[in-house]
C-alpha positions, 0 to 999 in steps of 0.5 A: 578450643586448642590449636589442634581442634582449630586446624581440623575446623579450618580444614573441614571448612575448606574441604566443604567450600572446595566440594561446593565449588565443584557442584556449581561449575556452570558459573561462566555465561556464554556471550549472546549471539548477534543479529545482521539486521536491527530492529526497525521497519522494513518494506522488502523481505530479507534473510536473517542471519544469527551468528556467534564468535565461537563456532562451537556454540549452538543458537536456538531461536523462536519467531513467535515472541517466546523465549527460546529453549535449547533442544525444543525450539528452532536450531539456527543453521548458518547455511539456512538464513531465516526468511523474514517477510512479515511482522516478526519478533525473533528471540535467540539464545546461545548455548554451549556444553558446561556453560550457562546459556546467554541472555535471550536477544530480541529483534522486532522486524515490522512490515507495514506492507504485506504482499497479497495474492496477485491480480490474474493479469496486470492492470493499470488505470483501472476502476478499483472499488470496495463493495461489501468487503470485497475489492473489485477491479474493473477495466484498465490497460493490460498486455494485449498478448503480443507485447503491446497493450490494450484496454480491457473489459474484465472485472475481477474480484478479491476476497480479503478473507481468502486472499484470492481472486476470481473473474466475473462477468465482463463489462459491456465495453473496454475502458481505461482512465475512467471514473469510478464511484459507488451509489446505492450498492452499485458500481458506476464506471463513467467516461474513460476511453477505449483503444481502437484497431488503429490503435487510437484512444477514443474518449467516451461519455458512457456510463457502465453499471455493475450490480453485485446482487445480480452480478451483471452489468448494464449500460445507463443509456439514459444518463451519459456524461454531457461530453466524452472525458478521459482521466477524470477523478471521481469522489462519491458524496451521500447522493452523487459522484463528483467527476472532476477534470480530465481530458476532453477531445484533442487532449485539452484538460478540463476544470469542469465538475459534473455531479452524476447520479442514476436518477438525474444523470450528469448535472454541472456543479455550481463550481469548477476546478480553480485550474484545468487538470486531469489525473488528480486524486479526489475525495469527499471528507465531511462537507468538503471535496478534496483535490490533490495534485493533477496534470495538464499537458505540460506540467504536474501540480503539487497544489491541494485544494478543498471545496465547501459542498455545503456552505459558502466557503468556496475553494481554499488552498491546503498545504502543498504535497510535500517535497521528498528526497528521491534518488538524489532529486527533490520530487513534489509535483504529482498526478495519478496517485493511488489514494485512500482515506483512513481515519483522519489521514489521506495516503497518496501512493506512488504516482508520476513525479517531476524528473521521474516517471513513477516512484514508490513514495507514500505520503500521508496527509493529516486532514485536520492538521493540514500537515504532510509526512512520508510513510514507509515506501512501497516494496522496492520493485513496486514503482507505480503510477495509476494504481488503485487503492481502497480502505478496508474497515479495519483501517488497512489499505489495499493497493492494486496494480499500476505501472512502473513507468509510462502509460503505454509500456505494458512490460511495466504493468503490475499485477502485484497487490499489497496491503498497507497497515498504517498502525504499524507505520506510526 
């Protein structure tokens, strides 16, 4: 090849390279967008903002876990944040004419709590039970319609599939702070109190029975408790409802445990609580009766005990309810929790605590390990005590009603209902 030919070849290659570069002009990539919230667990809804340092950039996003496509998915408007209130995966990409789109950015927002339809009326200190997948709320304290409070005789039923409430036949009489239990598919409301016209709290020994198959109430006049009782706790074994502690006339805490069933009525158990307490949380797990916390007229308890119902083990002490830092104060004593068991864990929701009238703390107790941890708190506006809770077959828990302060301030009674997802809170 002569010198002239070589120059021609070099020129041709240069022209081809230059032309090739003009075809692939989109070599610069847009910087990715930014989120104002990080991946994590949240109790409260929030407004999500996605932004970019270049105001001429467009931001496209999805909320279903798929990669966003410019022109097809949601275009973010800086004046309209994205409302996030449930577990959501958000993906976003930034685009600009003449440049390649940014890498896709992803954030995962997990909400262990989901708000459900409100109770028709606010309730606290009610009996809450699960029957055939439906949540029943019987009695409790409510607003009397004139800025006061009164005991209620109402029965509400929540349909978990439809997220809706309906009112059923009322109880024969108003009750609050009663024990509640299920035997043979029927709901029993045992003891508790009503408020007379003076107004004075009147404790009772009455047992009301609700039969879901007939949708009617009756009074088991043949099998009342042996004495009137206020704020006992209740747990159901295979054959009886264990009614533990409570306040007797004169507001004296009791250590008595009564076994109640519709055949034999009230029979004194072969044991008593190791301490006189009201407002405890009790449940039957395997062969043991567990008792969490409680109160008497001067103090709250953080003690956890279990009783061997079938063997000779008697009472043993478990690990105390854990201490949690709350508003700068360590709180550990507690009573009037909403509680529910799912799998090998017991959850205590809210409750009364030392130094505070009510909290939104959630505690988790591992039964086999005898250990405590703290779970994601109830949403911030839901400080509550004396709520009710039930475990569903899918392992989730529904927490109903309660109160945000002391018992006789009806302005703080709750009508809110939340569903808790333990598997999202690990």
